[in-house]
N, C-alpha and C positions, 0 to 999 in steps of 0.2 A: 444553422443547426448544433446542441452543442451536443457533444459525444455521449454524456451522461449528464441524467436531471433526476436527483431525486427528491421527492416531494410529502412532505407533511408524512416521511418516515417516523413511523414508531414499532420499536421492538422491543420482546419482552421476554421475561425468564420468571411463571409463573406468573404474581404480580407484581413484582418485580417488571421495575419502567425503565430499560437498559437506552433508548434512544426514543427521544421524548419529539414531535414535532418537527422533525428535523427534514428541511429544503435547501439547497445546493445544487450546482453546477458545472458542469464540467467540460471546457471546449478542448478542441484537440489537438495535442503538445502540453496541457496545466500541467505541469507542478504545483498539487494541493498539498499542504501538510495541516493533518489532525495532532492537534498538541491539547492538552489537557493533561491533568492529576489523574493517577490510576481507582479504574469505576468509574469514569467522565462518560465513558459508553463507546470510544471510539475500534476497540477493537469487535464489538456487537456491530456497530455500524460497514464496518469493513469487512463481517462474515455475512450481514445481509446483501451487502454488493453484489461477493461471492455466491447467493445462493445457499451459505452451509448453515445461515436461521435463516427461519422464514420468519419476514415481518409479520405484526400483528392488523398493523396498517400501513396504508400509505402508497405509495408506487415506487419503482426504479423504471425507469427508461434510458435503453438506449441504442444508442446510436435513429433516435423514434419511433423507435417498439416497446411497448412495456414487455422486462422480463420477469417482475415479481413473482410470476409463478413457477418460474424455467427453473429449474435441477441444475447444479452444479454444473456438470460436466459439458449441458447444453451453452452454459454459457461459458465454459471456456470454451467453445467450437465457433463462437462470436469472439471472439476476442477479449475475454477478462479473464484475467491469472492474477494467484493469490499468493505471495509468498509469506506464512504463518506466523508467529512469535511460535517461536523455538524450531523453527525451521521444519520439521519431519520428513527427515531425507529415509530414506529408507539402508540401513545401515552397510545390510550384512552387505551390500548391492555394491558395483563400482561405481566411482562417477560417472564411469560412462555409461553402465547399463541406467541408472536414474536419471541420464538425460532421454534416452532413448526410449526409454519409458512415458518420460512427459511428450515423446513427439509422436508416439503413435496417438493421438488428441488433437495435433498441428492444425492449421488452418496452413494456407498458404502465407510463406512469407518470407526474409530473408533470416532468419533464427537457424542453424543448423550449428551442429555443432564444432565444425570449425570456427563458427563468428562467434558463439558464446566463448571459445574458449582465447578468441580474438579479446574481445571485452574481457573475458578475467584470467588476465595468463596467470594469475597464481594456480590456474587447477589444472595448464597444462603439463606439469610433471607426474599430475593425479589421477589421469584418467584412470589408472588400472587400479587404483587403491579402494579399499573398501570406505565408503562413505562416513563410518562408523567412527573409522579411525587416524579422521581428517582433523585440523587444529578448527577451532571455532569462527576464525573469520575464511578459513576455506570449504568449511560446512554452510556455511552466510552467500559465499559464494558460487557453491552449486544450487544452490536453493531457489537464488537469484535467474540463475543458466536456465534450472530445471523449467522454472515461469516460463521463460523466456523461449523456451524451447515451441511454445505450445504458440507462437508468434501473436501474442496480444496485443489487441490497439487499446488498454486498460489495463496495467499494473499496478497490484494492491500489495501494498509494503507494507507489512507489521513489526514494528518496534525491531528495526535491519542491524540496530546497532548496541543490544541490549551484551550485555556480557561479553562482546568484544574489547580487544585492547587497543587503543587507540591507533596504531598502528593498521591494525584491520577494517578498523573503522575509517578511516584514510583510504587504506585498497578499494574498501568495497565503492565507496563515492568515488570518488576516482572514477573508477569502469561504471560506474552509473552518467557519467557527462555522455559516455556513448549513448545511452537513449536517450538523450536531454537531446543530442544533435541530431538524431534521428525521429523528432518528435514524438516522444510518444508518450502520453497523458497517463501520472502519472499519480496516484493518491497513498501517504504514507504519513505512518505514525510513527513519531517519532520524539523520545526522551532528550535530548539535548536541543534545549531550546535556541539556542545560538546556530547549530547545524541545521536546522529546520528551519529556519527565518534566510540562511544564506543559500540552501540548496532549490526553498522554493519559491512558485510567482505569486501565490495567496498561501493565507492559512486561516484556517478554522482554530476558533475553540472553545472546548467542550466541557460544558461542565452538569453534572448534575444528571445528564442525556442530555441538554440542550444544548443552545449555541449561542452562548451571550454579547461572543466579539468575533468576528469576520472583518480581512482585507486583503488587501495589495503587502505582500512580505514586505513592501521596501518602506513599506508608511506606516505600521503599528510600529509601533516599541514596544520594550520589553516589559515596562511596566505597568505600561494597558493590558498586556498579554497575565502577571504577572496578577495583576486586582482580576482580570477575569477568571484567574486558575483559581483561587478562592472567593471569587462572590461578592469581589468589592465595586461597587456604584461609582468607578474614577476611570477612566482612561478617554481615547480620542471618542467623543460622540459619532460622528459622521462613520464610522466602522464598526457601530452596533449594530445587533442584530435588529 
């Protein structure tokens, strides 16, 4: 049985359909990359799974139970955590306090302050520092570590490399390898196509709220993905939706 099933999902902002009849599944341990141009619907899709944005139609099923109507806090307790674009840390609180706040809603599991600091060693000397005074890479590490403190089974990552230096991005992705080894299921939005393909096991390309292309990351060419980005009718026919 799949860990996550998204079935015919439709999400809107007023009359604007941001996500159009989207369906896909994730098994335990999958790493799914969502790629596509700005405005393609990727963030809205993540927000709908996390419960931040209420879908207009369709179903979201997690571990066999429909969660479409559940509030975000309830989804966190079931094992879904999201790292939003922009991190949204409590800037006037220390890194340690940001982590402790998240632990108040935690499921039982292996992630504690000690274990997340092991995974993100750049945070160890910064635990008593204010989150708002950290570098971009340190803030992103804190945001992911905060999500891990809830001990998620499904981690949603939105634009984790946006605005970071190449060195900081490398550090963040190196830390994520610990999650891969633990078979954490990850759905991420990533603008760096090469990195998305290297890190993920499967990729979905979104265009105008729909899915023109999907498949295993090692089987889809960059050319096919770029065609799907721009709505061109070329690429591997077997990988298309």
